[in-house]
C-alpha positions in Angstrom: 15.0 -114.4 -90.5 17.0 -111.7 -89.2 20.7 -112.0 -90.4 23.8 -110.1 -89.3 26.3 -110.2 -92.2 30.1 -110.0 -91.8 32.1 -109.6 -94.9 35.8 -109.7 -95.2 37.4 -108.0 -98.3 34.4 -106.0 -99.3 35.5 -102.9 -101.2 34.0 -99.8 -99.7 32.4 -99.1 -102.9 30.2 -102.2 -102.6 28.8 -101.0 -99.2 28.1 -97.5 -100.6 26.4 -99.0 -103.5 24.1 -101.0 -101.1 23.4 -97.6 -99.3 22.8 -95.8 -102.4 20.3 -98.5 -103.5 18.3 -98.2 -100.3 18.1 -94.5 -100.8 16.7 -94.9 -104.4 14.3 -97.4 -103.2 12.9 -95.2 -100.4 12.8 -92.1 -102.8 10.8 -94.2 -105.2 8.5 -95.6 -102.6 9.8 -99.1 -102.3 10.8 -100.9 -99.1 14.7 -101.2 -99.2 16.1 -104.5 -98.8 17.1 -104.7 -95.0 20.9 -105.4 -94.4 22.6 -105.5 -91.3 26.3 -106.1 -90.9 29.9 -105.1 -90.9 32.6 -105.1 -93.4 36.4 -105.6 -93.0 39.2 -105.2 -95.4 41.2 -108.1 -93.9 40.8 -111.0 -91.6 43.1 -109.6 -88.9 40.7 -106.5 -88.7 37.8 -108.9 -88.1 39.6 -110.9 -85.4 40.5 -107.6 -83.4 36.7 -107.2 -83.0 35.4 -110.8 -83.0 37.9 -112.4 -80.5 37.2 -116.0 -79.4 35.9 -114.8 -76.1 33.4 -112.3 -77.9 32.2 -115.2 -79.9 31.6 -117.1 -76.7 29.6 -114.1 -75.4 27.6 -113.9 -78.5 26.9 -117.7 -78.4 25.9 -117.5 -74.7 23.6 -114.6 -75.2 21.9 -116.4 -78.2 21.2 -119.4 -76.0 20.4 -117.9 -72.7 18.5 -114.8 -73.6 18.5 -111.3 -72.3 20.5 -110.4 -69.2 22.5 -107.8 -67.4 26.1 -107.5 -68.0 26.7 -108.4 -64.3 24.8 -111.6 -64.9 26.5 -112.4 -68.1 29.9 -112.0 -66.5 29.0 -114.3 -63.6 27.8 -116.9 -65.9 30.5 -116.8 -68.0 33.0 -117.0 -65.1 34.7 -113.7 -66.3 35.8 -110.5 -64.8 33.0 -107.7 -65.1 35.3 -105.0 -66.6 36.4 -107.3 -69.5 32.7 -108.5 -70.1 31.7 -104.8 -70.1 34.3 -103.9 -72.5 33.6 -106.8 -74.7 29.8 -105.7 -74.5 30.6 -102.1 -75.4 32.5 -103.1 -78.5 29.7 -105.5 -79.7 27.0 -102.9 -78.9 28.9 -100.2 -81.0 28.8 -102.6 -84.0 25.2 -103.7 -83.4 26.0 -107.2 -83.0 24.3 -107.2 -79.7 21.5 -104.7 -78.4 19.9 -103.5 -75.3 16.3 -103.9 -74.4 14.1 -101.4 -72.7 15.3 -102.8 -69.4 18.8 -102.2 -70.1 19.5 -106.0 -70.5 21.8 -107.2 -73.5 20.7 -109.8 -76.0 21.6 -111.1 -79.2 18.9 -110.0 -81.8 20.0 -112.0 -84.8 18.8 -115.5 -85.9 22.1 -116.0 -87.7 25.5 -114.5 -88.2 26.9 -115.0 -91.7 30.6 -114.6 -92.3 31.5 -114.1 -96.1 35.0 -114.3 -97.0 35.4 -114.4 -100.9 38.8 -115.8 -100.6 37.4 -119.0 -99.2 35.0 -119.5 -102.2 37.9 -119.0 -104.7 39.9 -121.6 -102.9 37.2 -124.3 -103.0 
């Protein structure tokens, strides 16, 4: 299962430690643990990238499969330029990808959002 992890409140050191461990694994001939994700210091940083309309776009791509940006805008009933901007933001963060035909798609089986403050409150 391919998982995209979103972590809120993760210290930069934690991400660096994960990268360091991957490099050690490679140097020692082991396969590093795959990790795909994005980290944010605060919830407000996350919501600047993952807006409600971008979540809708991600969910739609997951259900519908690969398509052009034009087709996606048409099916979502949104302005092409706004969808294009959203797609570029999500591509830059590897949340969505482009295939060899230049169609965009959601490559992850699951997106997991981890916010430690919620765990402490429970």
